[in-house]
C-alpha positions as CSV (number, residue, x, y, z in Angstrom):
1,M,-100.4,10.6,-5.4
2,E,-98.1,10.3,-2.4
3,A,-95.6,13.1,-1.6
4,T,-92.1,11.8,-1.2
5,K,-90.3,12.9,1.9
6,S,-86.8,14.3,1.3
7,T,-84.3,13.6,4.0
8,P,-81.5,16.1,4.6
9,E,-78.1,14.8,3.5
10,A,-75.6,13.9,6.1
11,P,-72.6,16.1,6.3
12,S,-69.7,14.8,4.2
13,T,-67.0,13.0,6.3
14,T,-64.5,12.8,3.5
15,P,-61.0,14.0,4.4
16,S,-61.2,16.8,1.9
17,A,-64.4,18.1,3.5
18,Q,-62.8,18.0,7.0
19,N,-59.6,19.7,5.9
20,T,-59.8,23.4,6.5
21,R,-56.3,24.3,5.5
22,P,-55.8,26.2,2.3
23,A,-54.6,24.2,-0.6
24,A,-51.3,26.1,-0.7
25,S,-50.2,24.8,2.7
26,R,-50.5,21.2,1.4
27,R,-47.8,22.0,-1.2
28,R,-45.1,22.7,1.2
29,R,-42.5,20.0,1.7
30,E,-43.3,17.9,4.7
31,M,-40.8,16.4,7.1
32,T,-39.7,12.9,6.0
33,S,-37.3,10.4,7.3
34,A,-34.8,11.9,4.9
35,S,-35.1,15.2,6.8
36,V,-34.2,13.7,10.2
37,R,-30.7,13.1,11.6
38,Y,-29.9,11.0,14.6
39,F,-27.2,11.6,17.2
40,L,-25.9,10.2,20.5
41,P,-24.8,12.8,23.0
42,K,-21.2,13.9,23.2
43,T,-19.5,12.7,26.4
44,G,-20.1,15.1,29.2
45,S,-23.2,16.7,27.7
46,S,-26.6,16.8,29.3
47,L,-30.2,17.6,28.5
48,D,-29.6,21.1,29.9
49,K,-26.5,21.6,27.8
50,P,-26.9,19.4,24.7
51,E,-23.9,18.6,22.5
52,L,-24.1,16.3,19.5
53,G,-21.8,13.3,19.4
54,R,-21.7,10.5,17.0
55,E,-24.3,10.6,14.1
56,L,-26.1,7.3,13.4
57,T,-27.7,6.4,10.0
58,N,-31.3,5.7,11.1
59,E,-33.7,5.8,14.1
60,G,-33.4,2.1,14.8
61,E,-29.6,2.2,15.1
62,A,-29.8,5.3,17.3
63,L,-32.4,3.6,19.6
64,V,-30.3,0.5,20.0
65,E,-27.1,2.4,20.6
66,A,-28.8,4.7,23.1
67,F,-30.3,1.7,24.9
68,R,-27.0,-0.2,25.0
69,N,-25.1,2.7,26.5
70,G,-27.9,3.9,28.8
71,Q,-28.0,7.2,27.0
72,F,-30.6,9.3,25.3
73,M,-30.5,10.3,21.6
74,Y,-31.1,13.5,19.7
75,T,-33.0,14.0,16.5
76,L,-32.2,17.0,14.4
77,V,-34.2,18.5,11.6
78,A,-33.0,21.5,9.6
79,W,-35.8,24.0,8.6
80,K,-35.8,26.7,5.9
81,A,-38.1,29.7,6.2
82,V,-39.8,30.3,2.8
83,P,-42.5,32.8,1.7
84,E,-46.0,31.5,0.8
85,L,-49.0,33.4,-0.6
86,A,-52.2,32.5,1.2
87,E,-55.7,33.7,0.8
88,D,-55.3,36.0,3.8
89,G,-52.0,37.4,2.6
90,P,-48.3,36.5,2.5
91,R,-46.8,34.5,5.3
92,I,-43.6,32.7,6.1
93,I,-43.7,28.9,6.5
94,K,-41.0,26.3,7.3
95,Q,-39.8,23.6,5.0
96,A,-37.9,20.6,6.2
97,M,-34.5,20.2,4.4
98,D,-33.3,16.8,3.3
99,R,-29.8,15.7,4.3
100,S,-27.9,16.0,1.1
């Protein structure tokens, strides 16, 4: 009778095996396109002293307008600090707020 050789299993490469974050952090609200606002700069502002000018409805429109006018554009995301209980104790995380 022949002995069968057992080969060690290769480590799992599934996303869940590679993810080392606690499950609770996956529940937080992630930033989406509904969370981002797009602005052209106010006349006279600079990157050193940013001032928001006209708001545009989406990233594509903001890119086109910034290109046409030789300007840069700003993106703005509002964040809310919220408590979360983790395995290693409580902590404060950020949640992106939708524009509503």
